[in-house]
N, C-alpha and C positions, 0 to 999 in steps of 0.2 A: 142472855143468850144461853142455853145448857145445852151444849151439843158433844153427846156424845163422844161420837170421832171426833171433834176436835180435842177433846180431855185428852181423850187416849195418844192422839197423835202428841197433843205439846207435850203432854210428860214422856213420852219416848224421845223428843226432836231436841227436849231444852241439854241434855246431857248431848249428841250430838251436836248440837252447834257450840256450845262451847269450848269444846274441845277441838274441833272445827278452827274456831277463832285464835284459840291457841297456837295452832299451827301456821296460822296467815301472820300470825304476827310475830312469828321468828323465823319464818321463811322470809319474810315482809322484807329484810332490810340490805336482801342479796339481790332479791325476783320481785317481779309484781307482788303486791300485797302489803303488811305493814301493819301501820297500829289503828289509821282510819278506818281502815275493810275488817281487821280483827275488831277494831270494839263496835263496827257497826252490828257484827255476826253476833256479840256476846250481847247488847243493847236488843237485838230483834230476839233473840234466844227466850228472853224475861216478857217483851213485850206480848210475844206467840203465848205463855201460859199467860199471862195476864187478861189477856182476850177468851182465853178458855174455862180461866176459874176468879177473874175480879182480879181486879186492883189490889184489894184489902189482902184477898190470900197470900198473891203475890208479893207483896208487898213483908208477911211474916216470912214468907222462904227466904229472902234477903238477909244477908248478915252485916250488909252495909246499907248508909241512907246514900241513894243516886248523889243528892248535894254533896258527898264527904266525895266521898269517890269522885267526880270534877273535882273538886278542888286538889285531890290529893295527885291525880293528873295532868295536872296544872304545875304542883310543886315538882312532882319528879321532871317533866319536861324540860320545867326551869335548870332544878339541879343538874340535869347533863350536860350543864355546859362548862359547869364548876371545873372538873376535872384537866383542862384545857387550859383554864387559867394556872392551873399550879405547874403544867407543865410550860407554862410558856407561851403559851398561843392563842390565838383571841379567843374569846368567848365564846362557844359554840361549835367550838375546831373539833371535827372527828378524832377522838384518840381509841388503838384498840390496843387492848390486851391479852397476853397469850397466856393460857394457862395448861400443867404438866408439857412444859413442850420439853421436844422429844420423847414423847411416849406414844402408842398407839392413841390413847386417850388427850393428845392434843388440842385445846379450845382456846379458838379466838373469841373473844366479847369485845362491844364499844360502846362507845357513849353515840352511837345511833342507835342501838336496840336499849339502849336506858328512853331516848327521847319518844324513842317508839313506841315504849310501855304508858309514859304517860298521854301521849295522844292516845294509845291505847283505852285506859282509862277515865279519862276525860270525853272524851267523845260517849262511848258506852254510856258512863252518868247522866249527859247530857239528856242522850236520847232518851236516856227509860225516864228523867225527868219530865220530862216535855210532855214524853205520850204517856205517861202515868196521872200525869197532869189532865190533860184534855180525855182521856179514857173515865174521869173521875166525874165530870160533868155531864 
């Protein structure tokens, strides 16, 4: 299907969806959202692009393989439980770390965000892998 309107929309929507997916990912550990919804938005950005330009052209624009992204996501999600073991807690217990303490730029990051990043990668990779294989047939 060669639709000029879809191609123009996909070209402009992909960067917007990617940025919004990162916002949803970051805000998700304190508010609704997180890795799953952010990963769906990330995958949807590339699926929309594939619908407009085809799977082959979309895969050329990717600098990663969706299978590898899924594997990386599973590895990151699993690794997010390791800091708790070193802190003497149970595996996958949330650990929080504060950076730039007592400054105006105090930043609190924790292992739940790392877990969400793993879910983000796993969901995005799996969604793209399944949809690209269905669209190629």
